[in-house]
N, C-alpha and C positions, 0 to 999 in steps of 0.2 A: 524983164531980164534979168535984173538984180532980182527982185521980190523972189520967184520964181529959185536964183540959187539960194537966197537965204534959206526960208522953205527946201530944200536939198539936202540947207546943211544942218538943219534945225531936225532934221528925221534923223540924222545919219549919227546924229549926238545922241539919240535916243535909240538907237539902233544898240542890239548887247556887243561888247567888244569878244567877249570870249565864253565858253560853256558854263553854266552855272546849273551846279549838281541840288544849293540850297533849291529853283524851280520844283525839278522833280523830287525829289522829297516831301516838299510841301503838298502835290499830286499823290504819292505817297499816302499821305494819312488820312487826303479826303478818300479810299478807296480803304482806308482803317473803319473808315464813320459810315461806308455802306458795308459791313463786312458778309454781313447775306445776300443782299442784291451781285455782290463781286465773288461771292462766291460759284453760287446759281449761273449766272450770266459765263463765268471760267467753262461750269460744268455745259450750260448746254451747247455751248461753243466744240468741246472735244467729245463729245456726242453727233453732234452733229458732222467734223470732220472724221469720228469713223462711219460713221451710214456716208460719208464721198466716198471714202475708202472701200468698203462694204459693195459699194452695187457694181462698179463695174468688175470686180470680182466671178458676181455672181453674174454677169452676163459673157464673161470668160468661162465659168464654167456651163452655159445656159451652150456656148459657141463649140465646145469640145462635145454634150449630151448632144444633142439637138440635128449638129451639122455634118459632125465629125463620125461619132458612133450610132445616129439613128434613134438612138433609145431615145422616142416619141411619147408610149408611152405613162412619162416620167415631166411629161409636159404641163398636166392641170395644177398636181402640186409644188413642181416650185413656179408656174404663174401668178400664184396664190400666195408665198411667199415669197415672191419680188415684188406684188401688189401691197403687202402687208410694212413691207420698208418702203413703201414711196409712200403709205400712209406714217408711218411710224415718225418718216422725216420733216412728211408736212409739219406733226404738231409738232413735233421737234423745231421746228420754222415758226413757227408763229407764237409759241414759248419763249424763244429766245427775244425777239422782236418786241416782244410785252417785258418781255424782262430785260432790252438793255432803254426803252422807253421812260421805264417806269423809276430806273436809272440818269436815264438823264434826266428827271423830268427835277427829283431827289435832290441831285446834284447843281442843278444848277438856282433852285430855291435856296438851300446852305449857302452857297457859295455869294449868291445875290445878298441876301440876308448879310452875310459878315461883311463884303463891300460899303454895308448903306449902313452898319455900322461904325465900322471904318472913319466915312464920309463924318459922321456926324461929330468924330474925335480930332478932328482936322481945325487948321485955325484959318481966318478968315484971310490972311495973306496967300495961302494958295489956294482960295476959292477968287482970288486979285491978281495972280498971275498967270492960272490955268485957265480956258476959253473953255466956255458952256459947252461947247458940244464936242471938244474932246474926254470932260470927263461921262458922258450919257453914250458916249459911243460906248466907255471901256465899261459902261453899268449896266449898257443893253447888249449889244450888237459882238462887244466881245467876249460878256458872259455868256450867251446863249451859244456861237461857235465856241467857246471853248466848251463845253458843255455832250453837245452834239457832236465834238472831237474825242472827247474822252470815251464817251458812253460808244459812239457806234464807230469807232476807229480799235475801241480793246472786242468788243465785239469782233468787228470785218480782219483786227490781227492774229484774234487765235481761232477766231474755225477757218481763214483761208491760212497764215500756219501750223495749225494743227496736222489740216487736211497735202500739205506740200509731204510735210514730218512721215506722217504716215504716206501714202503715197507711195516716197522712197524707203521706207522700210517692204513693201509689198514688191515696191519692181527689187528693191535687190535679193528677198524671196527669190521668186520668180528669172529674175536675172541680172549676175549682179557687176558682171563686164559690164552696159550701155546703160546700167548705174551711178558707177562711179567715172565714165566717161561724163553723165551728165552733170554729177556736182562738182568734174572741173570744168563745165560751159556756166555753171549754175556765179560764180562769184562775181564773173566779168560783168553778167548780167545786171545782177546786183549793182554794182556800181555804177555803170550807166545811167541806171531808172536812181539809185542818192543824187547824181549828177544831176538830174533834168527835174528832179522832185525839189532839189534846193533851189535851181531855180525861178521853178515856180513859185517859191514861196516865198520866196527874196521878191519878186515881184507882187504881188499879192500883201505885202506889208505893204511895199511904197506905197499901194492904190489904196490900200486903205487907211493910212495916215493924210493922204492929201482930203478921203471923205471927211474925216474928222473936221478939219477947215472950214470946211462949208455946211459945218451944222453949228454955226454959231449965230 
C-alpha cells in the first residue's frame, strides 16, 4: 500500500502544474520544419470540408427539382454532376490520408533523431536516476503517439472544424433563426465535451505512467 502511494506521489510530481506555452511554441517550430506538408494537409482538409458542405446542398437542390417541381428531364446531368462530386471527394480523402501519413513519418523521424541526440549529451547520473523503461517509453511510445496525434488530429481538426464553419455559413444563408439557436447551444455542448475529454486524458496519463514503471 505504501509503495502504491509513493508511486502515485511520484506521478503527481511529474504532472504539469500549469499551462506551459513554450511546449506549443516548440511544436509550432516543428510545423515550420515541414511547411510544404503542413500547407498541403491544410489545403486538403479545407477542400474536403467544402465538399462536405456542397454535397448536402446538392441533395437539397435535387429534392426541390425532382420532387417538388417534377423536373425529371434534368436528372441525368444532375446525376453525373453528383457522381463527379463524390469521385472528387474520394480522391481528396485519399490524397489527404497520404499527406497526413507522410507528415507523421517525417515528424516522428525528426523528433526521434533529436531526442536520441539529446540523450548522447546527458550525464551518467541521469541514466542512474532514471529507469530504463521510462526512457524507452519516451523514445518509442510517446514519440509515436505524439506524431500520430499531431498529424491525424491536425487533419481531423481542420477537416471537422472547416466542415462546421462552412455548414454554419450555409445554414445561416438558408435559415438564420435556426442557425442562431444552434449557435447558442453549441458552447454548452463544447464545455461538456471538454470536461469529459480532460477526464479521459488524465486517466490515460496515469495508465501510461504506471506502464512505464513495468518496463525495466
